Structures are given as C-alpha cells and as structure tokens.
N, C-alpha and C positions, 0 to 999 in steps of 0.2 A: 504494500500500500504506500510505500515511500516513493515520492516522485522526484526528489532531489536530495542531495547529500546534506541534509540538515539534521540536527539533533532532534530526538523525540518525535520522529516520524514513523508511523507504523511500517513503512517499507524500508527505511534505512535505519537511522538511529531511532527507528520507530519506536522507540521507546526509550530513549534515555529519559524516561519519565520520572520525575521526582516530585515528591509531595509538595503541594502548595499550602498545606494546612498544618504546618509544624507548630504553630503557636499553642495548640492544645495538647501537645504530646508530652507525656511523662512516662512513668513506669507502668507496665501492664497490670501489675497487681494480681489478684486472685481469681479473675474471671476465667472460665474454661478456655483453654487454648484454642483460638479460632483456626490455627494452622491445620488442625485435624480435619476441619470441614473441607478444606480444599482437596484433601486426599480421599475424602469419603464419597465424593460425588462422581458418578460415571461421566466420562468425557462426553461433551456435546459433539455432534457430527455435522459437517457441512459438506455434502456430497460424499466423497470418499476420504475426507479428512476427519480425524478424531483428535480432540483436544484432551490430553491426558496429564494428570499431575506427575511431575518428575521428582523422584528422590535420588539420592546419591547412588542408590543401588539399582535404579531402573535400567532395563536393557538399553534404552535410548540415551542414557546420560552422556556417554562419550560423544554421541552425535550433537547433543545440545552444547556440550563444552566446546566442540570444534566450531559450531556455529557462533557461539559466544565470542570466540577468538576472531572470527570473520567480522562480527559486529564491532569489535574494538578497533580492528585495523581500518574499517570503513570510516572511523572518526579520527584517524591519524595516529593511533597507537601502534607501536611495533608488535608484530606477531610474536606471541609467546604461548604456544599451545600447551606446554606442560604446566607453566605457571598459571595460565588461565584455568586449566582443568583443576589444579590443586586449589586455587582460590574459590572456584565455584563449588567444588566438593565441600570445602570447609564451610562456606556460607550456608549451604543447604543443610549440611549435617548438624550445624550449630543452630539451625532454625532462625538465622538472621534473614534469610531469603526463602520464599516459597516460589517454586517454578512450575510452569506448565508448558507443554509443547504441542504443536500441531503436527500430527504424524500422518503421512499419506504414503501408502504402499511401503510401510516400514521405514520411510525416510522422513526425517524431521524437516519441516518446511518453515517453521517459525517457533518463537518462544516468547514467553512473558515472565517477568519476575515481580514479586510483590513483597513488601515489608508490612507487617501488621504492627500498628502503633496504638498507644492509648490515646483516647480522646478525653482528656481529664475533666474538662468542664461538663461533658455529657456523661461522665462516669461510664464510658464505653470504649469502643475501639474504632479505629479508622484504618482502612487499607490504602497503602500508597503503592501505585504502580511505578516500578523503578526502571525497567527495561522492557522494550517491545521491539521485536525484529522479525521480519519475514524475508526469506531468500528472494533475490531478484526475479527468479523465474516463477515464483508463486504469488507475486504481488498482484493486486487488483482481482483477486479471486475470492475475497471474503474472509481470508484467514485472520487478518488483523482484527476484524470485527468479531470473529469467533473466539479468539483469545481474550479479547476484552469482555465479551459476554460471559465467558467462563468465569472470569474473576468476579464480575458483578454478581453473577448467580450465587457463587460460593460466599461472597461477602454478605449478601442479603441473608442467606441461610444461617450464617454465623452470627447474625445480629449486629453487624457493623453499622455505624451511623453514617459513614460515607466512604466513597472510593475517590481518591485524589490522584492526579497526574499533572505533569508540567511539560510544556513545549514552548518554543520561541513564538513571539507575537506575530512574526511574519511567515510562520510555517502553515500556510493556508490549507494544504491537503490534510495535514494531521488535525488541525483545528476543525475543519469541516467534518471529518469522521467523528471526532470526539463530541462535538456539539450535536450532531445528528443522533448519536447514541443517548445524549441527555446530559453530558457534562456541561457545566456552566462556568464562565470565568469568575475568579475571585477578585473582587475589588477592595481597595483599601489596605492591601498587604504588600510588603516589599520582601523579596527574597534576598537574604544577606548571607555571604559566605566568608569564612576566615580560613585561608589556606595556611596550614601548619607546616613549619619547617622543622623537621626532626632534630636538626642540629642547633636550633635556637635555644639559648639558655633560659631557663625559667627565671624571671625577675626575682623570685623569692629564693632562688638557689644561690647561696653565698659560699658554698663549700668549695 
C-alpha cells in the first residue's frame, strides 16, 4: 500500500507507526495481559491471505525477520539480518512487541507490530501500532488494511480504549487509508523526542 518511500506508509515504511497518545501512558498494572488476545484470535483472511499472530517460535518468524530487515534498509538503515533477527526475537519474546503477519501461499507478504501501553487517565490500555510493511509486489491488494483490521479487532476484544499510529503530515496515501478505516488526527499535541547519547555523562555523575 506504500506509494512512495516515506515513513509510516502501509506499503513502505508503512508502518513506522508510532503512538501519538503517549501523554496517558504509564505502567500496565494488574489488568489481564491484552497481549494474549492477539494470539487467541484466528487470523482474518482476504482472498488467499491469512493474517496470523507471530511468536518467536512461529514457523514464519524467520521470514518476518528477513522482511523486517528489508523494511529497515528501505529507510536507509544498513542491512543486518542477524542483528535484526536477534532484536526482533528479543522484543517479541520479552513481550515488548506483538507481531502479526500476512501469509499467502506460505510466504509472508507483510507484517505489523504493536506495543500495548497503559492509558492511565482511563485506567485502561491503548494499543500503539509501531511498524507496518507490505512487500512491493503485494501492495494495493488489501493486505495493509487486513493487518490493520486484525489489530483493531484484537484491541477491541481486549478492551483497549484506543488504537494509535503516526505518519508524516504529507504522507497522503497512508493518511487516506488510515482515515478511511476510522483513525482521526490528534490535535493539540506535539511529538517530542530526546535522542540519547550512550557516551554522554550523567550530570549527576561526579565519580
């Protein structure tokens, strides 16, 4: 579904999607773990494509990891297949990310990743779509929509208050897809980042 090399587009960085509702996010607390819901729902089908939850032991995990490396290189990162696989394996195994993949004829044609966060003011949870990617030869076939609907379905079943994502303001194809599904822009918020330098000394460290 990506039409140009832009971040957070369902066809390319079709999903460097990051949450736009971080202001309500704290610790998950004692609510039932909603990650289990994503794995308990049978994948939706669109034609011959099935959307399936992906664990670190799923038979298609290696394909997803390879596609994740393609996704990274699409956005200018150097290819690092082994490091990418190890990183993704750790994120999924440690439940930092939940993943699902679109599988057609035993081949992965796209993936989506999600982080589940607390919505503290609502005393609930919010699902943040982090990454969404569809292979070039399967774009414009409904796969990005199927991946998004899979997440929305599971988030609703888990009792989440919202599903959030982020893309550039000029990424018209992605914005059109997202708003057609029902996502609405968030006004009155600014996204702020602080890039950390691992070698920077802590101001409080006088040793």
